[in-house]
C-alpha positions in Angstrom: 50.8 -33.6 17.6 47.3 -33.9 20.0 46.2 -30.5 21.7 45.3 -31.1 25.0 42.5 -28.8 24.5 41.5 -29.3 21.6 37.9 -31.4 21.3 39.2 -33.2 17.8 42.0 -34.5 19.5 40.4 -36.1 22.6 37.1 -36.4 21.2 34.5 -38.9 22.4 32.3 -39.4 19.7 32.3 -43.0 17.7 34.3 -42.7 14.9 32.5 -43.7 11.7 35.2 -44.1 9.5 39.5 -43.7 9.7 42.1 -43.7 8.1 45.6 -43.2 7.7 45.4 -39.2 7.9 41.9 -38.6 9.3 38.6 -39.6 10.5 34.9 -39.2 10.3 32.1 -38.7 13.1 28.8 -37.3 13.0 28.2 -33.2 13.8 27.6 -32.7 17.7 25.2 -30.2 16.5 24.0 -31.3 13.7 22.0 -28.8 10.7 20.3 -32.1 9.1 20.1 -35.4 9.8 23.7 -37.0 8.7 25.8 -33.8 9.1 29.0 -35.8 9.4 33.0 -34.2 9.8 35.9 -35.6 8.4 38.7 -34.3 10.6 42.3 -34.6 10.1 44.1 -36.0 13.0 46.8 -34.5 13.1 46.1 -31.3 15.1 46.1 -27.6 12.7 43.9 -24.4 12.7 44.7 -23.9 9.1 43.2 -26.3 6.1 45.8 -24.4 3.4 49.0 -26.0 6.4 48.2 -29.8 5.5 49.9 -31.3 3.6 49.4 -32.8 0.3 49.1 -36.2 1.7 46.6 -34.7 4.1 44.7 -33.3 1.9 43.9 -35.7 -0.4 43.2 -38.4 2.8 41.0 -36.0 3.6 39.0 -36.3 0.0 39.2 -39.1 0.2 37.3 -39.6 3.4 34.9 -37.2 2.3 34.4 -39.7 -0.9 33.3 -42.5 1.4 31.5 -40.7 3.5 29.7 -39.4 0.8 28.7 -43.4 -0.3 27.7 -44.2 3.2 25.3 -41.1 4.3 23.8 -41.5 1.0 23.3 -45.9 1.8 22.1 -44.8 5.5 20.1 -41.1 5.3 18.9 -41.0 1.1 19.4 -37.2 0.8 19.2 -35.7 -2.6 22.3 -33.7 -2.2 25.1 -32.7 -0.2 26.8 -29.3 1.2 30.2 -29.8 1.8 33.0 -27.1 3.1 35.1 -26.0 5.6 35.9 -22.7 7.5 39.3 -21.4 7.9 40.0 -18.5 10.4 38.1 -16.9 12.6 36.3 -14.6 10.5 35.0 -17.6 7.7 33.0 -18.7 10.9 35.5 -21.5 12.4 35.1 -22.4 16.1 36.9 -24.8 16.8 40.8 -24.7 15.6 41.4 -28.1 14.0 40.6 -28.7 10.4 36.9 -30.1 9.8 35.2 -30.6 6.9 31.5 -30.9 6.9 29.8 -32.7 5.1 25.9 -31.8 5.1 23.3 -34.4 3.4 20.2 -32.4 1.9 16.9 -33.1 2.0 13.6 -31.6 -0.4 12.4 -29.3 1.4 14.7 -28.3 4.7 15.1 -25.0 3.5 12.7 -23.0 1.2 14.9 -21.9 -1.1 18.3 -23.8 -1.5 18.9 -21.9 -4.1 23.1 -20.7 -4.3 23.5 -23.3 -1.7 27.1 -22.8 0.1 27.2 -19.0 -1.1 24.7 -17.8 1.4 27.3 -18.3 4.3 27.3 -14.0 3.4 23.1 -14.7 3.3 22.4 -10.8 1.6 24.6 -11.7 -1.5 23.7 -15.1 -1.9 21.0 -15.0 -4.2 22.2 -14.1 -8.2 
């Protein structure tokens, strides 16, 4: 069910790929070239509320987008993830997975990757 005020339920952005359970668009505020989002068709805020079929569909499209982004942008790596809840940084209450291409030199020291969601604890 679509929510009236949800930017993902009513996006005006071009859809890159779509499937039975989800679709992919470029992030409106990309952190790197090719930064894309895979978004559930069903409006729900919490990833853990999705059905098994929906989560499988999301990850299948993430894999397809990785292939697409490899061809289009030739990144050296990826960060892939999602936020659940305000305290985890979720700003849009609709499930979406970030696929962020990474490039040599895009940051001084990428060691630890997603561990840097809490910067002072990311190093090990």
